[in-house]
Backbone as a ProteinNet text record, in pm:
[ID]
protein_1_A
[PRIMARY]
MLTALVLVVPAASAGAPAALGKSLGRDDFQYRADALALFGRTQSQSWQLYRITDVLAYLAPLAVLLIVAFVLLHRTGKVTVVPLLTACAAIAAPLSLAFAGWDKERWGFLLATNFFLVLWLYLRYTQRELAAPQIAVLAAAVLLMARMPFGYFDGLHPRLLSGQAFFDFIGQLRHGEVFTLPNR
[TERTIARY]
-4733.7	-4620	-4511.4	-4484.8	-4383.2	-4424.5	-4553.1	-4601.5	-4580.1	-4604.3	-4583.7	-4437.5	-4346.4	-4204.6	-4171.1	-4231.7	-4206.6	-4256.4	-4364.2	-4420.2	-4326	-4239.8	-4149.4	-4020.9	-3999.2	-3881	-3903.6	-3807.9	-3826.8	-3829.6	-3881	-3887.1	-3745.4	-3734.9	-3604.7	-3540.5	-3410.9	-3342.3	-3400.5	-3382.2	-3447.1	-3425.1	-3308.2	-3281.2	-3296.4	-3330.1	-3334.8	-3438.3	-3563.3	-3658.9	-3616.9	-3564.8	-3520.7	-3401.1	-3309	-3192.2	-3236	-3332.3	-3381.6	-3449.7	-3530.4	-3595.9	-3495.9	-3388.6	-3284.4	-3215.6	-3188	-3124.7	-3215.1	-3342.6	-3436.9	-3449.9	-3446.9	-3454.7	-3335.5	-3216.6	-3096	-3107.7	-3174.9	-3189.9	-3309.5	-3369.3	-3484.4	-3602.3	-3623.5	-3735.3	-3841	-3961.8	-4070.9	-4124.6	-4118.9	-4169.4	-4269.7	-4345.7	-4444.2	-4385.7	-4380.3	-4324.8	-4405	-4538.4	-4619.3	-4588.5	-4544.2	-4507.7	-4379.8	-4286.4	-4163.5	-4185.2	-4282.8	-4306.5	-4345.3	-4408.9	-4451.1	-4331.5	-4213.7	-4095.3	-4035.6	-4078	-4029.4	-4119	-4232	-4325.4	-4302.8	-4328.9	-4329.1	-4463	-4473.8	-4599.4	-4712.5	-4683.7	-4790	-4834.7	-4743.7	-4782.8	-4869.3	-4837.6	-4919.1	-5057.6	-5064.9	-5194.5	-5284.1	-5226.9	-5307.9	-5379.2	-5336.5	-5394.3	-5516.7	-5539.1	-5652.9	-5690.3	-5807.5	-5853.5	-5841.8	-5766.1	-5743.7	-5876.4	-5966.5	-6094.7	-6175.3	-6165.4	-6236	-6180.3	-6049.3	-5986.7	-6022.1	-6014.7	-6049.4	-6196.8	-6284	-6427	-6452.4	-6371.6	-6381.7	-6328.7	-6216.6	-6149.3	-6205.7	-6254.7	-6296.5	-6404.6	-6511	-6610.7	-6552.7	-6462.6	-6399.5	-6312.1	-6237.2	-6151.4	-6234.9	-6343.4	-6431.1	-6489.6	-6537.6	-6593.1	-6490.9	-6369.6	-6268.9	-6221.2	-6209.8	-6169.3	-6278.4	-6404.3	-6515.2	-6521.6	-6503.2	-6505.2	-6392.8	-6273.5	-6163.2	-6188.5	-6241.5	-6272	-6375.1	-6476.1	-6576.5	-6514.8	-6423.8	-6356.5	-6264.9	-6203.1	-6110.3	-6184.7	-6302	-6377.7	-6411.4	-6427.8	-6467.7	-6355.3	-6232.3	-6119.7	-6087	-5971.8	-5923.4	-5888.6	-5951.1	-5931.4	-5805.5	-5709.5	-5588.7	-5579.9	-5573.1	-5590.4	-5475.2	-5351.9	-5238.6	-5230.1	-5236.7	-5234.6	-5354.9	-5470.3	-5588.8	-5569.7	-5519.9	-5496.4	-5388	-5285.3	-5179.2	-5233.6	-5315.3	-5375	-5465.5	-5546.2	-5635.7	-5555.5	-5445.1	-5359	-5296.6	-5258.4	-5200.5	-5304.2	-5426.6	-5533.1	-5558.5	-5561.3	-5595.6	-5478.4	-5358.9	-5239.9	-5252.5	-5314.1	-5324.8	-5407	-5481.6	-5551.5	-5452.2	-5333.9	-5234.1	-5183.6	-5202.1	-5158.4	-5242.8	-5358	-5439.8	-5362.6	-5269.1	-5189.3	-5074.7	-5047.1	-4935.1	-4978	-5106.6	-5148.3	-5297.2	-5344.4	-5487.1	-5540.4	-5457.3	-5494.2	-5576.7	-5699.2	-5782.3	-5813.5	-5824.1	-5852	-5736.1	-5614	-5498.7	-5494.6	-5525.5	-5523.8	-5635.1	-5749.6	-5857.6	-5817.7	-5749.5	-5699.3	-5601.3	-5515.1	-5420.6	-5491.5	-5599.8	-5679	-5731.4	-5789.8	-5844	-5732.5	-5620.2	-5507.7	-5454.4	-5441.1	-5394.3	-5488.5	-5618.3	-5715.6	-5693.1	-5684.2	-5667.5	-5531	-5428.6	-5296.4	-5294.3	-5350.2	-5355.8	-5440.6	-5552.7	-5637.1	-5560.8	-5491.4	-5414.4	-5305.7	-5232.4	-5128.1	-5187.4	-5300.7	-5368.1	-5410.1	-5471.5	-5514.1	-5394.3	-5288.9	-5168.5	-5104	-5095.7	-5032.8	-5111.7	-5243.2	-5326.8	-5357.1	-5322.4	-5348.4	-5495.6	-5579.9	-5724.5	-5781.9	-5897.6	-5973.7	-6101.2	-6155.3	-6277.9	-6396.9	-6475.9	-6599.8	-6710.8	-6825.8	-6938.1	-6975.6	-6987.5	-7020.3	-6912	-6785.6	-6677.2	-6678.3	-6710.6	-6721	-6833.8	-6942.7	-7054.2	-7011	-6934.9	-6884.4	-6791.6	-6702.9	-6609.5	-6683.4	-6781.4	-6860	-6934.9	-6993.8	-7064.7	-6968.2	-6849.1	-6750.3	-6707.3	-6685.1	-6643.5	-6754.9	-6879.4	-6991.5	-7006.9	-6993.1	-7001.7	-6882.5	-6765.7	-6647.6	-6662.5	-6730.3	-6750.8	-6836.9	-6911.3	-6993.9	-6912.3	-6788.5	-6701.2	-6658.8	-6679.4	-6645.9	-6496.4	-6422.4	-6280.1	-6265.6	-6194.8	-6164	-6046.7	-6030	-5917.6	-5794.6	-5680.7	-5556.3	-5511.8	-5462.6	-5400.1	-5488	-5619.3	-5709.2	-5727.4	-5688.8	-5708	-5853.9	-5892.7	-6031.6	-6035.5	-6150.1	-6157.8	-6153.8	-6114.2	-6112.5	-6255.4	-6279.2	-6409.3	-6427.1	-6551.3	-6579.5	-6632.1	-6607.3	-6653.4	-6562.1	-6606	-6527.3	-6393.1	-6393.7	-6269.6	-6174.3	-6227.1	-6142.3	-6076.1	-6147	-6090.4	-5973.1	-5989.9	-5882.3	-5765.1	-5795.4	-5687.8	-5607.3	-5678.4	-5613.3	-5523	-5571.1	-5490.6	-5364	-5378.8	-5262.6	-5164.6	-5215.8	-5129.2	-5056.2	-5123.6	-5058.4	-4946.1	-4974.6	-4877.4	-4752	-4769.9	-4656.9	-4598	-4660.3	-4608.7	-4649.7	-4732.6	-4773.2	-4860.1	-4930.7	-5020.6	-4943.8	-4814	-4732.9	-4661.5	-4679.5	-4618.6	-4698.5	-4626.9	-4693.9	-4723.7	-4845.5	-4877.1	-4803.6	-4766.3	-4702.9	-4809	-4780	-4874.3	-4820.3
10075.1	9999.8	10092.8	10198.4	10294	10362.3	10393.5	10455.7	10363.6	10234.2	10138.1	10137.6	10148.6	10154.1	10282.2	10392.2	10519.6	10516.1	10442.3	10437	10372.1	10283	10216.9	10295.8	10399.8	10483.6	10574.9	10583.1	10670.3	10817.4	10899.4	11043.9	11098.2	11216.3	11280	11306.7	11324.4	11353.5	11480.2	11496.1	11603	11741.8	11771.7	11905.9	11922.9	11816.8	11823.6	11923.1	11922.3	12020.5	12165	12191	12326.9	12367.5	12274.3	12304.2	12331.5	12254.3	12278.2	12414.8	12447.7	12578.6	12692.2	12676.2	12778.8	12794	12681.1	12683.3	12750.3	12718.3	12779.8	12929.3	12967.1	13108.3	13187.4	13127.1	13193.6	13217.3	13127.8	13139.9	13225.3	13293.5	13381.1	13306.2	13181.6	13100.7	13099.7	13144.1	13143.9	13002.4	12947.5	12812.9	12815.4	12708.6	12695.9	12607.7	12660.2	12585.4	12458.5	12465.6	12345.7	12235	12271.9	12170.7	12098.2	12170.4	12106.7	12030.5	12071.6	12006.9	11860.3	11825.2	11686.2	11591.8	11641.9	11556.7	11530.4	11604.1	11583.3	11493	11452.3	11365.1	11219.8	11133.2	10990.3	10956.4	10836.7	10797	10789.1	10738.8	10730.7	10870.3	10966.9	11104	11162.4	11131.8	11179.6	11116.7	10989.2	10921.1	10971.8	11036.9	11094.7	11221.5	11278.1	11402.7	11380.6	11258.5	11230.7	11084.3	11050.7	10911.7	10858.3	10753.7	10694	10650.4	10600.2	10552.2	10666.4	10787.1	10901.5	10934.2	10930.5	10960	10851.9	10725.6	10615.6	10620.3	10657.2	10667.2	10778	10881	10989.1	10944.1	10871.7	10835	10710.1	10614.7	10485.6	10498.2	10577.1	10587.9	10642.4	10738.7	10793.8	10687.7	10612.7	10507.8	10400.8	10359.8	10258.6	10311.7	10434.9	10495.7	10496	10539.3	10550.8	10414.6	10318.3	10183.6	10119.3	10131.1	10075.7	10143	10274.3	10345.6	10296.2	10277.9	10229.7	10088.3	10002.6	9865.5	9867.4	9951.8	9962.4	10018.5	10112.2	10166.2	10061.4	9980.5	9877.5	9756.9	9732.7	9611.8	9599.6	9709	9702.9	9653.3	9654.8	9605.2	9463	9418.6	9285	9283.7	9198.7	9196	9116.3	9184.1	9120.6	9152.7	9049.6	9065.7	9141.6	9106.5	9168.2	9318.9	9364.4	9510.6	9580.2	9514.8	9574.1	9588.5	9484.5	9491.1	9593.7	9600.8	9698.8	9840.8	9864.2	9997	10032	9937.3	9963.4	9990.7	9918.5	9943.7	10082.5	10124.9	10258.6	10366.8	10343.8	10441.4	10450.9	10336.7	10333.1	10362.1	10376.6	10395.3	10507.7	10622.1	10726.6	10687	10577.3	10530.5	10501.1	10452.5	10420.8	10546.4	10663.5	10788	10823	10759	10782.2	10743.9	10651.4	10609.8	10706.7	10794	10886.3	11025.6	11059.8	11194.2	11213.4	11321.4	11348.5	11430.6	11468.3	11562.5	11494.4	11457.4	11375.8	11443.4	11575	11643.2	11626.5	11634.8	11613.7	11469.6	11375.3	11234.8	11209.5	11272.1	11260.1	11319.9	11433.6	11494.5	11400.5	11334.9	11240.4	11117.4	11073.5	10963.3	11002	11119.4	11166	11182.6	11238.7	11257.6	11124	11026.6	10894.2	10830.7	10847.1	10790.9	10845.7	10977.4	11037.7	11005.3	10998.5	10963	10818.5	10726.8	10585.7	10571.7	10641.3	10634.9	10687	10797.8	10854.2	10756.1	10697.7	10600.9	10476.8	10432	10315.1	10340.8	10455.1	10487.6	10505.6	10562.5	10580.6	10445.8	10360.1	10228.7	10140.8	10141.6	10057.4	10123.4	10251.2	10329.1	10323.1	10337.2	10336	10473.2	10496.7	10616.5	10572.6	10662.6	10630.3	10630.7	10525.2	10516.8	10586.2	10601.7	10672.2	10611.7	10477.3	10423.6	10453.9	10453	10483.1	10630.8	10716.5	10859.4	10881.6	10807.6	10818.3	10772.9	10662.7	10614.2	10717.8	10773.2	10873.9	10999.4	11042.6	11160.8	11135.8	11016.8	10984	10983.1	10926.7	10923.7	11064.2	11149.3	11287.5	11363.8	11343.7	11411.6	11364.7	11235.1	11184.9	11233.9	11237.6	11286	11433.8	11509.1	11651.8	11674.4	11574	11584.3	11560.9	11518.7	11493.2	11626.8	11647.6	11777.2	11793	11839.1	11867.8	12006	12013.6	12143.4	12204.9	12333.6	12399.4	12386.9	12364.7	12346.9	12478.9	12472.7	12586.8	12710.1	12692.6	12805.4	12890.1	12841.4	12917.3	12910.9	12985.8	12988.5	12998.2	12967.5	12974.8	13119.5	13136.4	13269.5	13311.3	13440.5	13493.3	13482.6	13478.5	13467.6	13597.6	13708.1	13836	13880	13978	14027.7	14084	14166.6	14227.4	14120.5	14019.3	13912.4	13835.5	13818.2	13750.6	13830.7	13961.6	14044.4	14052.2	14051.2	14046	13916.4	13805.4	13676.2	13676.4	13732.7	13741.4	13823.4	13932.4	14013.9	13937	13858.6	13777.4	13671.3	13614.8	13517.6	13583.2	13699.1	13769.2	13805.7	13847.9	13891.1	13778.1	13659.7	13545.6	13541.9	13636.1	13642.4	13523.5	13464.4	13354.8	13232.6	13225.6	13111.1	13132.6	13247.1	13277.8	13208.5	13134.6	13065.4	13164.9	13159.6	13252.7	13215.3	13315.3	13293.4	13286.7	13213.9	13207.5	13285.1
-7837.4	-7790.4	-7738.3	-7815	-7773.5	-7643.4	-7629.5	-7506.4	-7388	-7407.4	-7299	-7255.6	-7349.8	-7314.3	-7239.5	-7279.7	-7213.5	-7068.6	-7044.6	-6909.9	-6809.8	-6855.9	-6762.8	-6741.8	-6822.4	-6805.7	-6685.8	-6595.6	-6479.1	-6519.2	-6428.3	-6452.9	-6469.6	-6528.4	-6547.7	-6412	-6412.1	-6286.6	-6225.6	-6096.8	-6021.2	-6080.8	-6129.1	-6178.9	-6328.8	-6400.5	-6547.2	-6600.4	-6552.1	-6605.5	-6578.3	-6460.2	-6427	-6514	-6537	-6620.9	-6764.8	-6815.1	-6950.1	-6957.7	-6856.6	-6853	-6850.8	-6774	-6767.5	-6902.9	-6967.3	-7098.8	-7202.3	-7199.9	-7293.4	-7267.2	-7140.6	-7104.1	-7156.1	-7152.7	-7205.9	-7355.1	-7423.3	-7568.5	-7607.3	-7508.4	-7532.3	-7593.2	-7546.8	-7592.8	-7483.3	-7517.5	-7420.6	-7407.3	-7290	-7266.5	-7152.8	-7144.4	-7036.9	-6927.5	-6808	-6694.9	-6668.1	-6686.4	-6661.4	-6761.8	-6883.3	-6982.7	-6940.3	-6882.3	-6834.5	-6704.7	-6624.7	-6495.6	-6510.8	-6621.1	-6636.3	-6645.8	-6683.9	-6690.5	-6553.2	-6454	-6318.9	-6235.9	-6291.8	-6217.9	-6255.5	-6159.9	-6189.7	-6254.5	-6310.5	-6374.2	-6272.6	-6154	-6052.7	-6009.7	-6004	-5971.7	-6082.7	-6207	-6319.2	-6314.4	-6283.4	-6279.7	-6167.4	-6068.4	-5961.8	-6007.4	-6120.1	-6170.1	-6258.9	-6305.6	-6393.4	-6382.8	-6438.8	-6440.8	-6583.1	-6598	-6730	-6791.7	-6710.6	-6763.4	-6825.8	-6770.4	-6829.4	-6968	-6980.7	-7109.6	-7210.4	-7168.8	-7259.6	-7298.7	-7206.1	-7238.8	-7340.7	-7339.3	-7437.1	-7573.2	-7573.4	-7697	-7765	-7688	-7744.2	-7851.8	-7833	-7940.6	-8070.8	-8060.2	-8179.9	-8246.8	-8167.4	-8223.7	-8293	-8230.7	-8291.7	-8422.7	-8421	-8542.5	-8656.2	-8627.1	-8731.6	-8781	-8692	-8734.1	-8818.1	-8776.1	-8855	-8991.7	-8994.2	-9122.5	-9212.6	-9157.2	-9239.6	-9289.3	-9204.4	-9246.9	-9359.6	-9347.7	-9454.5	-9583.5	-9570.8	-9688.8	-9752.5	-9670	-9716.3	-9773.8	-9722	-9754.8	-9902.5	-9969.7	-10109.8	-10198.7	-10148.4	-10226.7	-10187.9	-10231.5	-10197.8	-10049.1	-9971.4	-9826.7	-9793.7	-9734.7	-9684.6	-9536.9	-9456.4	-9312.3	-9246.8	-9274.9	-9204.8	-9230.6	-9357.7	-9377.2	-9313	-9315.2	-9253.2	-9102.3	-9038.2	-8892.9	-8859.4	-8941.5	-8919.3	-8931.5	-9033	-9051.1	-8933	-8888.1	-8774.2	-8647.2	-8628.7	-8511.8	-8520	-8639.1	-8655.6	-8627.1	-8670.1	-8643	-8493.5	-8424.6	-8282.4	-8190	-8242.5	-8159.4	-8055.9	-8087.6	-7985.5	-7862.4	-7869.7	-7749	-7637.2	-7673.5	-7571.1	-7500.4	-7562.2	-7499.9	-7377.6	-7362.9	-7243.5	-7117.8	-7131.2	-7016.2	-6988.9	-7084.2	-7070.2	-7026.5	-7041.8	-7004.8	-7018.5	-6964.3	-6954.8	-7071.7	-7163	-7267.6	-7376.5	-7342.2	-7430.8	-7563.6	-7566.9	-7693.4	-7792	-7742.4	-7830.2	-7880.1	-7793	-7833.6	-7936.4	-7917.5	-8015.4	-8149.1	-8145	-8267.4	-8337.5	-8259.7	-8318.7	-8376.4	-8311.6	-8368.6	-8506.8	-8515.7	-8643.5	-8746.3	-8704.6	-8794.8	-8844.4	-8753.5	-8793.4	-8894.5	-8874	-8967.9	-9108.1	-9120.1	-9252.1	-9312	-9229.7	-9279.8	-9330.9	-9253.2	-9294.8	-9421	-9426.8	-9546.3	-9668.1	-9652.4	-9762.9	-9809.2	-9712.8	-9749	-9813.8	-9762.7	-9819.6	-9964.2	-9989.4	-10124.7	-10217.6	-10165.4	-10247.6	-10277.3	-10177.1	-10194.2	-10290.8	-10276.6	-10362.4	-10496.1	-10509.2	-10630.3	-10670.2	-10568.2	-10590.3	-10561.5	-10615.9	-10585.4	-10514	-10437.1	-10364.4	-10459.1	-10450.9	-10528.1	-10449.2	-10509.7	-10445.5	-10309.8	-10295.6	-10162.2	-10058.7	-10100.9	-10008.1	-9968	-10062.2	-10030.1	-9929.8	-9944.7	-9849.5	-9710.4	-9703.4	-9573.3	-9511.6	-9592.2	-9542.6	-9496.4	-9573	-9534.6	-9404	-9389.7	-9265	-9147	-9166	-9058	-9019.3	-9119	-9090.7	-9019.7	-9062.5	-8996.4	-8852.1	-8828.5	-8691.1	-8607.9	-8668.7	-8598	-8562.9	-8648	-8622.4	-8498	-8457.5	-8336.7	-8210.2	-8226.2	-8111	-8051.7	-7923.8	-7864.3	-7838.3	-7939	-7921.3	-7859.5	-7748.2	-7690.1	-7763.4	-7751.8	-7816.9	-7728.6	-7791	-7718.4	-7657.1	-7536.9	-7470.3	-7461.3	-7453.9	-7436.6	-7560.6	-7677.1	-7800	-7841.3	-7942.6	-7986.2	-8137.7	-8197.5	-8344.6	-8392.4	-8516.7	-8577.9	-8611.8	-8607.8	-8645.9	-8797.3	-8842.6	-8984.8	-9044.8	-8980.6	-9034.4	-9147.9	-9226.1	-9338.2	-9294.7	-9189.5	-9143.4	-9089.8	-9019.4	-8966.6	-9080.5	-9191	-9307.5	-9363.9	-9378.9	-9432	-9334.6	-9203.5	-9103.7	-9118.1	-9140.1	-9157.7	-9281.2	-9392	-9514.3	-9487.8	-9414.1	-9378.1	-9290.7	-9194.9	-9109.4	-9190.2	-9290.2	-9378.2	-9458.2	-9511.2	-9595.1	-9515.7	-9391.2	-9309.5	-9225	-9227.4	-9152.3	-9006.9	-8963.1	-8822.3	-8781.6	-8877.6	-8846	-8795.5	-8828.7	-8787.6	-8655.4	-8592.7	-8464.3	-8355.1	-8269.6	-8159.2	-8047.4	-7991.5	-7882	-7755.4	-7677.4	-7547.3	-7440.5	-7336.3	-7225.2	-7110.2
[MASK]
++++++++++++++++++++++++++++++++++++++++++++++++++++++++++++++++++++++++++++++++++++++++++++++++++++++++++++++++++++++++++++++++++++++++++++++++++++++++++++++++++++++++++++++++++++++++

């Protein structure tokens, strides 16, 4: 719903992205010009850069999987329709982001994140623990989700699993370097 409202908002004024970039540059903040450029485009200009149907075709199977998994996890308890529909809508909310941008891997990541967040809130609210059949459903959903080809954001790559890479990682954690965002 919020995405739909954002779509009707016009693009930023002509000089706004450049002014923000100049301001960030004064504060010695490394930013990506392409990230600011999207605020200078209209929605129709953005839609010319990608096909919404391609993004939805990528996201829809994941959304269906996660919603079905949540319904199966919820089904073993007392079925209440409104909270169930609300939870499913919260899980599927990142589908609407397909209309806002082409970054399908990020939207898929948000789908998965929403699923786990909603599940955590649901279990906390109902004060229930997962039984063996529910754990099996959750494990199956996670295994199927692991087959989803998520690309790495911003050209990053996974860490190596060698012994030296592990000790390097521990050193980066100790010194706080692991939390430093890479510059492009």
